[in-house]
N, C-alpha and C positions, 0 to 999 in steps of 0.2 A: 710315962718315963721318957726322958729325952736322952738320946744317944749321940755322943760326939761323932762327927763325920768320919774321923779317923778310925773309929771303932764300929761304924755302922755295918761294914761288910762282914763283920763277925756275928751280927745279931740274928736271932731267929726270924724276925720280921723280914730281914733282907733275904734270908734263905727261902722263905715262903714266896717272896716276890719273884725270885729267880725261877721258881717252879712255873710261874705264869709267863715269864718273859725269857726266852732263850735268845741270848745275844750272839749273833754270828761273829766270826773273825772276819773283819772286813778286809778287802783287797784293794778297794779304790774309794775315793771320795764319792763318786757317783753311786756306787753300791750302798754306801753308808747313808747317803741322803735319801735315796729311794726307799730304803728300809725304814728310816726314821720318819718319813712322811706319812707312814701308815699306822703310827702308834696312837694309842689312846692316852689319856692324861696320866693314868696310873703307871702304864708302861714307860712313859716319858720320864716320870719321876724316878723310877727304878733305873733307867738308863743313865740319868744324870748322877745318881748316887754311885753307880758302878764306875762311871767315868771318873768321878772324883777319887774313888778308892784306887783306881788304876793309875791315875796321875800321881797320887801320893806314893804308890809302890815304885813308879818309875823314878821319882825324885830320890828315893832312898836306896835304890839298887846300885850295887858297886860294880857289877859286871857290865862293861860298856855295851856289849852286844845285846844283852837282855834289857838293859836300860832303854836302848833305842827301840827295840820291839814293843816294849810296854808303852813308851811315849808315842809311838806311831799309832797303836791301837787306841790309846786315850784320845789322840787328836781326831781319829776317824769317828770315835764314839761322840765326841763333841760336835762334829759336823752332822752326825745322824740326829743328835738332839736338836740342833739348830733347824733342821728340816721339819720338825714337828709343827703341825698346824692344829691349833686348838679347835675343838668342835664348834664353838661359837663362831669362829672365823670361817670355818668351812660352810656352816649354814648361811652366813651372810654372803659369802661368795656365790653360793648356789642360787640365792634369791636375786642377786644382782645380774645373773646371767640370763 
């Protein structure tokens, strides 16, 4: 069964994924990137899905203050996701050293 990204955050699959990955409220880019660099592939996928849902929520929010907070967390989650290093790349880097 395929779930639209806009509805994914409401699915049982997503709720189960969040039991495995507790996403902190980031306070800095450095913190987000450090945290994101230690994720496995499944956690990375969950983070990206959460970031997309949060981004959608920010776009649809009417309250400017809440919109800003949601957008900031979405951006920090995006940065955490960008810090992800796939296992294959990690192995290649270890062999090169």
